[in-house]
C-alpha positions in Angstrom: 0.9 16.2 8.9 -2.2 17.4 7.1 -4.6 15.5 4.8 -3.4 15.7 1.2 -7.0 16.4 0.0 -8.6 18.8 2.5 -5.6 20.0 4.5 -7.2 19.1 7.9 -5.1 17.2 10.4 -4.3 13.7 9.1 -4.9 10.7 11.3 -2.8 8.3 9.1 -0.3 8.1 6.4 -0.8 6.2 3.1 1.0 2.9 3.2 1.8 3.2 -0.5 3.0 6.9 -1.0 3.1 8.4 2.5 0.5 11.2 1.9 -1.5 12.2 5.0 -5.2 11.2 5.1 -7.9 12.3 7.5 -10.7 10.0 8.6 -13.1 11.2 5.9 -10.6 10.7 3.0 -8.8 7.6 4.2 -9.6 4.5 2.2 -8.3 0.9 2.5 -6.4 -1.2 0.0 -4.7 -4.6 0.2 -1.0 -4.5 0.8 1.4 -7.4 0.2 3.8 -7.7 3.2 5.8 -10.7 2.0 5.9 -13.2 -0.8 7.4 -16.7 -0.1 7.5 -20.2 -1.6 5.3 -22.5 0.3 6.9 -25.7 1.7 4.0 -27.9 1.1 2.9 -27.0 -2.4 6.1 -25.1 -3.6 3.9 -22.4 -5.0 4.4 -18.7 -4.4 2.2 -17.4 -1.5 1.7 -13.9 -0.2 1.1 -12.5 3.3 -1.4 -9.7 2.7 -2.9 -7.0 4.9 -6.5 -6.5 3.5 -7.2 -3.0 4.9 -4.0 -1.0 4.8 -4.5 2.8 4.8 -4.7 4.3 1.3 -4.9 8.0 0.5 -7.2 7.5 -2.5 -4.9 9.6 -4.7 -2.0 7.4 -5.6 -2.5 4.3 -7.7 -0.5 1.3 -6.5 0.3 -0.9 -9.5 -1.1 -4.4 -9.7 2.0 -5.7 -11.5 5.7 -5.4 -10.6 7.9 -2.9 -12.5 11.2 -4.0 -14.0 14.2 -2.0 -12.8 17.3 -3.3 -14.6 19.3 -0.2 -13.8 19.5 -1.4 -10.2 21.2 -4.6 -11.0 
């Protein structure tokens, strides 16, 4: 796989879109692995990876997207 930006060999794939990224163009971005309701406080909690590989091209949304057509 090649880097989406410079077409040199990629060292990683973007966690969000799958594009290749070389060391120079790879960035990091938080990624939510799981959301669950805590037993103690009954509030929603998230398990997050702080430095997931990000290509720097795609734009992960900060809010969920409704998809009623899948129901």
